[in-house]
C-alpha positions in Angstrom: -103.8 -160.6 -87.4 -107.3 -160.0 -86.1 -108.7 -162.9 -84.2 -112.0 -161.3 -83.4 -115.0 -162.9 -85.0 -118.1 -161.1 -86.3 -121.5 -162.6 -85.7 -124.6 -161.5 -87.6 -127.7 -161.4 -85.4 -131.3 -160.9 -86.6 -133.1 -158.5 -84.2 -136.9 -158.3 -83.7 -138.5 -156.8 -86.8 -136.0 -158.6 -89.0 -133.2 -156.0 -88.8 -129.8 -157.6 -89.1 -127.0 -156.4 -86.9 -123.3 -157.4 -87.0 -121.6 -157.8 -83.6 -118.0 -158.7 -82.8 -116.5 -160.9 -80.1 -115.5 -158.7 -77.2 -111.8 -158.2 -76.4 -112.5 -158.0 -72.7 -115.2 -158.9 -70.2 -116.5 -157.1 -67.1 -116.1 -159.1 -63.9 -119.6 -160.6 -63.9 -119.3 -161.8 -67.5 -115.8 -163.1 -66.9 -116.9 -165.1 -63.9 -119.8 -166.5 -65.8 -117.6 -167.5 -68.7 -115.4 -169.4 -66.3 -118.4 -170.9 -64.4 -117.2 -169.5 -61.1 -118.5 -166.8 -58.7 -117.4 -163.2 -58.9 -116.0 -163.6 -55.4 -113.8 -166.5 -56.6 -112.7 -164.5 -59.6 -111.6 -161.7 -57.3 -109.6 -164.2 -55.2 -107.9 -165.5 -58.4 -107.1 -162.0 -59.7 -103.6 -160.7 -59.4 -101.8 -159.9 -57.1 -103.5 -162.6 -55.0 -103.9 -165.0 -57.9 -102.7 -165.4 -61.4 -105.5 -163.9 -63.5 -104.5 -160.5 -64.8 -107.1 -157.7 -65.2 -106.9 -154.2 -66.7 -108.4 -150.9 -65.6 -110.1 -148.7 -68.1 -110.8 -145.6 -66.1 -112.7 -146.9 -63.1 -113.9 -150.1 -64.9 -112.1 -153.4 -64.3 -112.0 -155.7 -67.3 -110.6 -159.1 -68.0 -109.0 -159.6 -71.4 -110.6 -162.6 -73.1 -107.1 -163.9 -74.2 -105.9 -163.7 -70.5 -108.9 -165.8 -69.4 -108.2 -168.3 -72.1 -104.5 -168.4 -71.1 -105.4 -169.0 -67.5 -107.9 -171.7 -68.3 -105.4 -173.5 -70.5 -102.8 -173.3 -67.7 -105.3 -174.8 -65.2 -106.3 -177.6 -67.7 -102.6 -178.4 -68.1 -102.3 -179.1 -64.3 -104.9 -181.8 -64.4 -107.3 -182.7 -61.6 
């Protein structure tokens, strides 16, 4: 089952482009999605924390589903 969603965007000049939801985010984008700093994200990244990341060559990425799992876990803890 494919959970990615396609979005149609209209670019300048009227050209229509279809984009899909990313499967993983770079650290800056992942931190922004969680509304935290990149430094805090690194602190929360395994092995220090519980957010898992992946390496693609030299790039570090955070799977979107992992970020959703972690956020749901945090929400379940309450304030």
